N, CA, C and O atoms as a GROMACS GRO file, in nm:
protein
  404
    1MET      N    1 -14.639  12.213   3.498
    1MET     CA    2 -14.766  12.189   3.434
    1MET      C    3 -14.874  12.276   3.497
    1MET      O    4 -14.953  12.337   3.426
    2GLU      N    5 -14.877  12.282   3.629
    2GLU     CA    6 -14.979  12.358   3.701
    2GLU      C    7 -14.971  12.507   3.665
    2GLU      O    8 -15.074  12.572   3.644
    3LYS      N    9 -14.850  12.559   3.658
    3LYS     CA   10 -14.832  12.701   3.625
    3LYS      C   11 -14.880  12.730   3.483
    3LYS      O   12 -14.951  12.828   3.461
    4PHE      N   13 -14.844  12.646   3.388
    4PHE     CA   14 -14.886  12.665   3.249
    4PHE      C   15 -15.038  12.658   3.238
    4PHE      O   16 -15.100  12.740   3.169
    5TYR      N   17 -15.098  12.560   3.304
    5TYR     CA   18 -15.244  12.545   3.300
    5TYR      C   19 -15.312  12.668   3.359
    5TYR      O   20 -15.407  12.720   3.300
    6ASN      N   21 -15.266  12.714   3.474
    6ASN     CA   22 -15.328  12.831   3.538
    6ASN      C   23 -15.317  12.955   3.451
    6ASN      O   24 -15.412  13.033   3.441
    7GLU      N   25 -15.202  12.974   3.388
    7GLU     CA   26 -15.186  13.088   3.298
    7GLU      C   27 -15.278  13.076   3.177
    7GLU      O   28 -15.338  13.176   3.135
    8ALA      N   29 -15.290  12.958   3.121
    8ALA     CA   30 -15.375  12.937   3.004
    8ALA      C   31 -15.522  12.960   3.038
    8ALA      O   32 -15.593  13.026   2.962
    9ILE      N   33 -15.567  12.909   3.150
    9ILE     CA   34 -15.707  12.926   3.188
    9ILE      C   35 -15.734  13.072   3.224
    9ILE      O   36 -15.843  13.122   3.197
   10HIS      N   37 -15.638  13.139   3.283
   10HIS     CA   38 -15.654  13.281   3.316
   10HIS      C   39 -15.667  13.366   3.189
   10HIS      O   40 -15.753  13.453   3.180
   11LYS      N   41 -15.580  13.340   3.092
   11LYS     CA   42 -15.588  13.413   2.964
   11LYS      C   43 -15.720  13.385   2.894
   11LYS      O   44 -15.780  13.476   2.836
   12LEU      N   45 -15.766  13.261   2.898
   12LEU     CA   46 -15.893  13.225   2.836
   12LEU      C   47 -16.008  13.299   2.902
   12LEU      O   48 -16.095  13.352   2.833
   13GLN      N   49 -16.010  13.304   3.035
   13GLN     CA   50 -16.118  13.374   3.106
   13GLN      C   51 -16.118  13.523   3.075
   13GLN      O   52 -16.225  13.583   3.060
   14ILE      N   53 -16.001  13.583   3.067
   14ILE     CA   54 -15.993  13.726   3.033
   14ILE      C   55 -16.046  13.750   2.893
   14ILE      O   56 -16.122  13.844   2.870
   15SER      N   57 -16.008  13.666   2.799
   15SER     CA   58 -16.054  13.680   2.660
   15SER      C   59 -16.205  13.663   2.650
   15SER      O   60 -16.272  13.738   2.579
   16ILE      N   61 -16.259  13.564   2.721
   16ILE     CA   62 -16.404  13.541   2.718
   16ILE      C   63 -16.476  13.659   2.782
   16ILE      O   64 -16.578  13.705   2.730
   17ASN      N   65 -16.425  13.709   2.894
   17ASN     CA   66 -16.488  13.824   2.960
   17ASN      C   67 -16.488  13.948   2.873
   17ASN      O   68 -16.584  14.024   2.873
   18GLU      N   69 -16.381  13.968   2.798
   18GLU     CA   70 -16.376  14.083   2.706
   18GLU      C   71 -16.482  14.070   2.597
   18GLU      O   72 -16.542  14.170   2.558
   19LEU      N   73 -16.505  13.950   2.550
   19LEU     CA   74 -16.607  13.929   2.446
   19LEU      C   75 -16.748  13.934   2.502
   19LEU      O   76 -16.842  13.962   2.428
   20GLU      N   77 -16.765  13.906   2.631
   20GLU     CA   78 -16.897  13.901   2.690
   20GLU      C   79 -16.941  14.032   2.753
   20GLU      O   80 -17.030  14.032   2.838
   21VAL      N   81 -16.881  14.142   2.715
   21VAL     CA   82 -16.920  14.272   2.769
   21VAL      C   83 -17.066  14.300   2.734
   21VAL      O   84 -17.140  14.356   2.814
   22GLU      N   85 -17.105  14.262   2.615
   22GLU     CA   86 -17.243  14.281   2.573
   22GLU      C   87 -17.327  14.165   2.625
   22GLU      O   88 -17.276  14.055   2.646
   23ASN      N   89 -17.456  14.191   2.646
   23ASN     CA   90 -17.545  14.088   2.698
   23ASN      C   91 -17.602  13.998   2.589
   23ASN      O   92 -17.643  13.886   2.619
   24ASP      N   93 -17.605  14.043   2.466
   24ASP     CA   94 -17.663  13.960   2.360
   24ASP      C   95 -17.564  13.851   2.319
   24ASP      O   96 -17.442  13.868   2.330
   25TYR      N   97 -17.619  13.742   2.272
   25TYR     CA   98 -17.536  13.631   2.228
   25TYR      C   99 -17.538  13.626   2.076
   25TYR      O  100 -17.608  13.544   2.016
   26SER      N  101 -17.461  13.715   2.014
   26SER     CA  102 -17.455  13.712   1.869
   26SER      C  103 -17.372  13.591   1.825
   26SER      O  104 -17.281  13.547   1.895
   27LEU      N  105 -17.407  13.540   1.710
   27LEU     CA  106 -17.340  13.419   1.661
   27LEU      C  107 -17.190  13.440   1.640
   27LEU      O  108 -17.111  13.350   1.667
   28LEU      N  109 -17.151  13.558   1.594
   28LEU     CA  110 -17.009  13.584   1.572
   28LEU      C  111 -16.931  13.582   1.702
   28LEU      O  112 -16.819  13.530   1.708
   29ARG      N  113 -16.990  13.638   1.807
   29ARG     CA  114 -16.923  13.640   1.936
   29ARG      C  115 -16.914  13.499   1.995
   29ARG      O  116 -16.812  13.462   2.052
   30ILE      N  117 -17.020  13.423   1.981
   30ILE     CA  118 -17.018  13.285   2.030
   30ILE      C  119 -16.915  13.203   1.955
   30ILE      O  120 -16.842  13.124   2.015
   31GLU      N  121 -16.908  13.221   1.823
   31GLU     CA  122 -16.807  13.150   1.743
   31GLU      C  123 -16.667  13.190   1.786
   31GLU      O  124 -16.578  13.105   1.791
   32ALA      N  125 -16.647  13.317   1.818
   32ALA     CA  126 -16.515  13.363   1.863
   32ALA      C  127 -16.477  13.298   1.995
   32ALA      O  128 -16.362  13.258   2.014
   33VAL      N  129 -16.572  13.287   2.088
   33VAL     CA  130 -16.544  13.223   2.216
   33VAL      C  131 -16.512  13.076   2.198
   33VAL      O  132 -16.419  13.024   2.259
   34ILE      N  133 -16.589  13.008   2.114
   34ILE     CA  134 -16.563  12.866   2.086
   34ILE      C  135 -16.423  12.849   2.027
   34ILE      O  136 -16.350  12.756   2.063
   35HIS      N  137 -16.387  12.938   1.936
   35HIS     CA  138 -16.254  12.932   1.876
   35HIS      C  139 -16.145  12.952   1.982
   35HIS      O  140 -16.044  12.883   1.980
   36LEU      N  141 -16.166  13.046   2.075
   36LEU     CA  142 -16.069  13.069   2.182
   36LEU      C  143 -16.052  12.945   2.270
   36LEU      O  144 -15.940  12.910   2.308
   37ILE      N  145 -16.163  12.880   2.302
   37ILE     CA  146 -16.157  12.762   2.388
   37ILE      C  147 -16.084  12.648   2.317
   37ILE      O  148 -16.000  12.580   2.377
   38ILE      N  149 -16.115  12.628   2.190
   38ILE     CA  150 -16.047  12.522   2.113
   38ILE      C  151 -15.898  12.552   2.101
   38ILE      O  152 -15.815  12.462   2.111
   39GLU      N  153 -15.865  12.678   2.081
   39GLU     CA  154 -15.724  12.718   2.072
   39GLU      C  155 -15.652  12.692   2.205
   39GLU      O  156 -15.539  12.645   2.205
   40CYS      N  157 -15.718  12.723   2.316
   40CYS     CA  158 -15.660  12.698   2.448
   40CYS      C  159 -15.637  12.548   2.469
   40CYS      O  160 -15.531  12.508   2.518
   41LEU      N  161 -15.734  12.468   2.433
   41LEU     CA  162 -15.719  12.323   2.446
   41LEU      C  163 -15.604  12.269   2.361
   41LEU      O  164 -15.529  12.182   2.405
   42SER      N  165 -15.591  12.322   2.240
   42SER     CA  166 -15.482  12.274   2.153
   42SER      C  167 -15.346  12.319   2.205
   42SER      O  168 -15.248  12.246   2.192
   43ASP      N  169 -15.338  12.440   2.265
   43ASP     CA  170 -15.212  12.485   2.325
   43ASP      C  171 -15.172  12.396   2.442
   43ASP      O  172 -15.056  12.358   2.456
   44ILE      N  173 -15.270  12.362   2.524
   44ILE     CA  174 -15.242  12.275   2.639
   44ILE      C  175 -15.201  12.136   2.590
   44ILE      O  176 -15.110  12.075   2.646
   45LYS      N  177 -15.268  12.086   2.486
   45LYS     CA  178 -15.233  11.956   2.431
   45LYS      C  179 -15.089  11.956   2.378
   45LYS      O  180 -15.014  11.862   2.404
   46ALA      N  181 -15.051  12.061   2.305
   46ALA     CA  182 -14.916  12.070   2.253
   46ALA      C  183 -14.813  12.075   2.366
   46ALA      O  184 -14.708  12.012   2.358
   47PHE      N  185 -14.845  12.149   2.473
   47PHE     CA  186 -14.756  12.157   2.588
   47PHE      C  187 -14.738  12.020   2.652
   47PHE      O  188 -14.627  11.981   2.687
   48ILE      N  189 -14.849  11.949   2.668
   48ILE     CA  190 -14.843  11.817   2.732
   48ILE      C  191 -14.766  11.718   2.646
   48ILE      O  192 -14.687  11.639   2.697
   49LEU      N  193 -14.790  11.721   2.516
   49LEU     CA  194 -14.717  11.629   2.427
   49LEU      C  195 -14.568  11.656   2.428
   49LEU      O  196 -14.487  11.564   2.417
   50LYS      N  197 -14.531  11.783   2.442
   50LYS     CA  198 -14.390  11.819   2.443
   50LYS      C  199 -14.325  11.788   2.578
   50LYS      O  200 -14.212  11.739   2.582
   51ARG      N  201 -14.394  11.816   2.685
   51ARG     CA  202 -14.337  11.804   2.819
   51ARG      C  203 -14.365  11.671   2.887
   51ARG      O  204 -14.280  11.620   2.959
   52ARG      N  205 -14.482  11.614   2.865
   52ARG     CA  206 -14.529  11.490   2.930
   52ARG      C  207 -14.562  11.519   3.077
   52ARG      O  208 -14.523  11.622   3.132
   53PHE      N  209 -14.631  11.428   3.138
   53PHE     CA  210 -14.668  11.441   3.279
   53PHE      C  211 -14.554  11.394   3.367
   53PHE      O  212 -14.480  11.302   3.332
   54LYS      N  213 -14.539  11.461   3.483
   54LYS     CA  214 -14.434  11.422   3.578
   54LYS      C  215 -14.460  11.284   3.635
   54LYS      O  216 -14.372  11.198   3.641
   55ASP      N  217 -14.584  11.265   3.677
   55ASP     CA  218 -14.620  11.139   3.740
   55ASP      C  219 -14.768  11.110   3.713
   55ASP      O  220 -14.838  11.188   3.648
   56VAL      N  221 -14.812  10.998   3.763
   56VAL     CA  222 -14.950  10.955   3.742
   56VAL      C  223 -15.048  11.050   3.810
   56VAL      O  224 -15.155  11.077   3.756
   57ASN      N  225 -15.013  11.102   3.926
   57ASN     CA  226 -15.103  11.192   3.998
   57ASN      C  227 -15.129  11.321   3.920
   57ASN      O  228 -15.241  11.371   3.917
   58GLU      N  229 -15.025  11.374   3.856
   58GLU     CA  230 -15.042  11.494   3.775
   58GLU      C  231 -15.134  11.465   3.656
   58GLU      O  232 -15.218  11.548   3.620
   59GLU      N  233 -15.117  11.349   3.596
   59GLU     CA  234 -15.201  11.310   3.483
   59GLU      C  235 -15.347  11.293   3.526
   59GLU      O  236 -15.439  11.338   3.457
   60ILE      N  237 -15.368  11.230   3.638
   60ILE     CA  238 -15.504  11.210   3.690
   60ILE      C  239 -15.568  11.345   3.721
   60ILE      O  240 -15.683  11.369   3.685
   61ARG      N  241 -15.495  11.433   3.786
   61ARG     CA  242 -15.547  11.565   3.820
   61ARG      C  243 -15.586  11.641   3.694
   61ARG      O  244 -15.689  11.708   3.691
   62PHE      N  245 -15.503  11.631   3.590
   62PHE     CA  246 -15.532  11.701   3.466
   62PHE      C  247 -15.661  11.651   3.402
   62PHE      O  248 -15.749  11.730   3.368
   63PHE      N  249 -15.672  11.519   3.386
   63PHE     CA  250 -15.788  11.463   3.316
   63PHE      C  251 -15.915  11.460   3.401
   63PHE      O  252 -16.026  11.455   3.348
   64LYS      N  253 -15.899  11.464   3.533
   64LYS     CA  254 -16.016  11.459   3.620
   64LYS      C  255 -16.068  11.598   3.656
   64LYS      O  256 -16.189  11.615   3.675
   65HIS      N  257 -15.981  11.697   3.666
   65HIS     CA  258 -16.022  11.829   3.715
   65HIS      C  259 -15.995  11.943   3.617
   65HIS      O  260 -16.084  12.025   3.591
   66GLN      N  261 -15.875  11.949   3.563
   66GLN     CA  262 -15.835  12.065   3.485
   66GLN      C  263 -15.896  12.067   3.346
   66GLN      O  264 -15.957  12.167   3.306
   67LYS      N  265 -15.882  11.959   3.272
   67LYS     CA  266 -15.936  11.955   3.136
   67LYS      C  267 -16.088  11.968   3.136
   67LYS      O  268 -16.142  12.041   3.052
   68PRO      N  269 -16.161  11.900   3.225
   68PRO     CA  270 -16.307  11.917   3.225
   68PRO      C  271 -16.352  12.061   3.251
   68PRO      O  272 -16.460  12.100   3.205
   69ALA      N  273 -16.273  12.138   3.323
   69ALA     CA  274 -16.310  12.278   3.347
   69ALA      C  275 -16.313  12.356   3.216
   69ALA      O  276 -16.396  12.444   3.199
   70ILE      N  277 -16.224  12.324   3.124
   70ILE     CA  278 -16.221  12.393   2.995
   70ILE      C  279 -16.324  12.333   2.900
   70ILE      O  280 -16.395  12.406   2.831
   71VAL      N  281 -16.334  12.202   2.897
   71VAL     CA  282 -16.427  12.135   2.807
   71VAL      C  283 -16.572  12.169   2.843
   71VAL      O  284 -16.657  12.178   2.754
   72SER      N  285 -16.600  12.189   2.970
   72SER     CA  286 -16.736  12.226   3.010
   72SER      C  287 -16.775  12.361   2.952
   72SER      O  288 -16.891  12.381   2.915
   73GLN      N  289 -16.681  12.453   2.943
   73GLN     CA  290 -16.708  12.582   2.879
   73GLN      C  291 -16.736  12.564   2.731
   73GLN      O  292 -16.824  12.630   2.675
   74LEU      N  293 -16.662  12.476   2.667
   74LEU     CA  294 -16.684  12.447   2.526
   74LEU      C  295 -16.824  12.390   2.504
   74LEU      O  296 -16.894  12.429   2.411
   75ILE      N  297 -16.864  12.298   2.589
   75ILE     CA  298 -16.998  12.240   2.579
   75ILE      C  299 -17.104  12.347   2.599
   75ILE      O  300 -17.202  12.351   2.525
   76TYR      N  301 -17.085  12.434   2.698
   76TYR     CA  302 -17.180  12.541   2.727
   76TYR      C  303 -17.198  12.632   2.606
   76TYR      O  304 -17.311  12.660   2.566
   77TYR      N  305 -17.088  12.679   2.548
   77TYR     CA  306 -17.098  12.772   2.435
   77TYR      C  307 -17.148  12.702   2.308
   77TYR      O  308 -17.211  12.766   2.225
   78ASN      N  309 -17.119  12.573   2.293
   78ASN     CA  310 -17.177  12.499   2.181
   78ASN      C  311 -17.328  12.490   2.194
   78ASN      O  312 -17.399  12.502   2.094
   79GLU      N  313 -17.378  12.470   2.315
   79GLU     CA  314 -17.522  12.465   2.336
   79GLU      C  315 -17.586  12.601   2.308
   79GLU      O  316 -17.693  12.607   2.246
   80ILE      N  317 -17.524  12.707   2.352
   80ILE     CA  318 -17.576  12.841   2.324
   80ILE      C  319 -17.578  12.864   2.173
   80ILE      O  320 -17.674  12.920   2.119
   81TYR      N  321 -17.473  12.820   2.105
   81TYR     CA  322 -17.467  12.836   1.960
   81TYR      C  323 -17.582  12.761   1.892
   81TYR      O  324 -17.646  12.813   1.802
   82LYS      N  325 -17.606  12.637   1.936
   82LYS     CA  326 -17.716  12.558   1.879
   82LYS      C  327 -17.850  12.626   1.902
   82LYS      O  328 -17.934  12.632   1.812
   83ILE      N  329 -17.872  12.677   2.023
   83ILE     CA  330 -17.998  12.745   2.055
   83ILE      C  331 -18.016  12.868   1.967
   83ILE      O  332 -18.124  12.891   1.914
   84GLU      N  333 -17.911  12.946   1.953
   84GLU     CA  334 -17.920  13.069   1.874
   84GLU      C  335 -17.941  13.041   1.725
   84GLU      O  336 -18.012  13.116   1.658
   85THR      N  337 -17.882  12.935   1.674
   85THR     CA  338 -17.900  12.906   1.532
   85THR      C  339 -18.037  12.846   1.502
   85THR      O  340 -18.086  12.859   1.390
   86LYS      N  341 -18.098  12.781   1.599
   86LYS     CA  342 -18.230  12.721   1.578
   86LYS      C  343 -18.345  12.814   1.615
   86LYS      O  344 -18.462  12.780   1.596
   87LYS      N  345 -18.312  12.931   1.670
   87LYS     CA  346 -18.413  13.023   1.718
   87LYS      C  347 -18.498  13.076   1.603
   87LYS      O  348 -18.444  13.125   1.504
   88PRO      N  349 -18.632  13.066   1.613
   88PRO     CA  350 -18.718  13.114   1.505
   88PRO      C  351 -18.732  13.266   1.507
   88PRO      O  352 -18.692  13.332   1.603
   89ASN      N  353 -18.789  13.321   1.401
   89ASN     CA  354 -18.814  13.465   1.395
   89ASN      C  355 -18.948  13.494   1.461
   89ASN      O  356 -19.038  13.411   1.460
   90GLY      N  357 -18.960  13.611   1.519
   90GLY     CA  358 -19.084  13.650   1.584
   90GLY      C  359 -19.071  13.645   1.735
   90GLY      O  360 -19.012  13.552   1.789
   91THR      N  361 -19.124  13.746   1.802
   91THR     CA  362 -19.107  13.760   1.945
   91THR      C  363 -19.170  13.646   2.025
   91THR      O  364 -19.107  13.590   2.114
   92LYS      N  365 -19.294  13.612   1.993
   92LYS     CA  366 -19.362  13.506   2.068
   92LYS      C  367 -19.297  13.370   2.045
   92LYS      O  368 -19.284  13.291   2.138
   93LEU      N  369 -19.258  13.345   1.921
   93LEU     CA  370 -19.194  13.216   1.890
   93LEU      C  371 -19.058  13.204   1.959
   93LEU      O  372 -19.021  13.097   2.006
   94VAL      N  373 -18.984  13.314   1.964
   94VAL     CA  374 -18.853  13.313   2.029
   94VAL      C  375 -18.869  13.286   2.178
   94VAL      O  376 -18.796  13.206   2.235
   95LYS      N  377 -18.965  13.353   2.241
   95LYS     CA  378 -18.988  13.334   2.384
   95LYS      C  379 -19.025  13.189   2.413
   95LYS      O  380 -18.975  13.130   2.508
   96LYS      N  381 -19.113  13.132   2.331
   96LYS     CA  382 -19.154  12.993   2.349
   96LYS      C  383 -19.036  12.898   2.332
   96LYS      O  384 -19.018  12.804   2.410
   97CYS      N  385 -18.955  12.923   2.229
   97CYS     CA  386 -18.838  12.839   2.201
   97CYS      C  387 -18.737  12.846   2.316
   97CYS      O  388 -18.685  12.742   2.359
   98LEU      N  389 -18.707  12.967   2.364
   98LEU     CA  390 -18.610  12.982   2.472
   98LEU      C  391 -18.661  12.924   2.603
   98LEU      O  392 -18.584  12.868   2.680
   99THR      N  393 -18.790  12.936   2.628
   99THR     CA  394 -18.849  12.877   2.748
   99THR      C  395 -18.836  12.724   2.743
   99THR      O  396 -18.807  12.660   2.843
  100LYS      N  397 -18.858  12.669   2.625
  100LYS     CA  398 -18.846  12.524   2.607
  100LYS      C  399 -18.702  12.478   2.633
  100LYS      O  400 -18.681  12.375   2.698
  101GLU      N  401 -18.605  12.553   2.582
  101GLU     CA  402 -18.465  12.515   2.602
  101GLU      C  403 -18.425  12.534   2.746
  101GLU      O  404 -18.311  12.507   2.783
   0.00000   0.00000   0.00000
C-alpha cells in the first residue's frame, strides 16, 4: 500500500508541476489540475477496494495522513478556481477582490 501511494502521489506532483510552469492561474489549467487530483484519488480508491488494508494501523495511517495530503490539494485548487471564476473585470476591482480573498 505504501509503495503504491508514494508512486501515485509522486506522479501527481510531477503532473501538477508540469502544469504550473506558468505563473498565471488560467481556468483551464486549474480544471486540469483538479481533474488530475480526482483521478489520483479514484485510482487509490480502486486499489484499496481491490487489495484492502493489511491491518488497522495501515488504515488509520491512510485516512489520517495520506488521504488528507491529496484532499488538501483538491481543496486548495477548488478555492483558486472559485476565486478566479468570481474575479471581476478591471484592474482596481481585481486587486480589491484578490486582497479580500
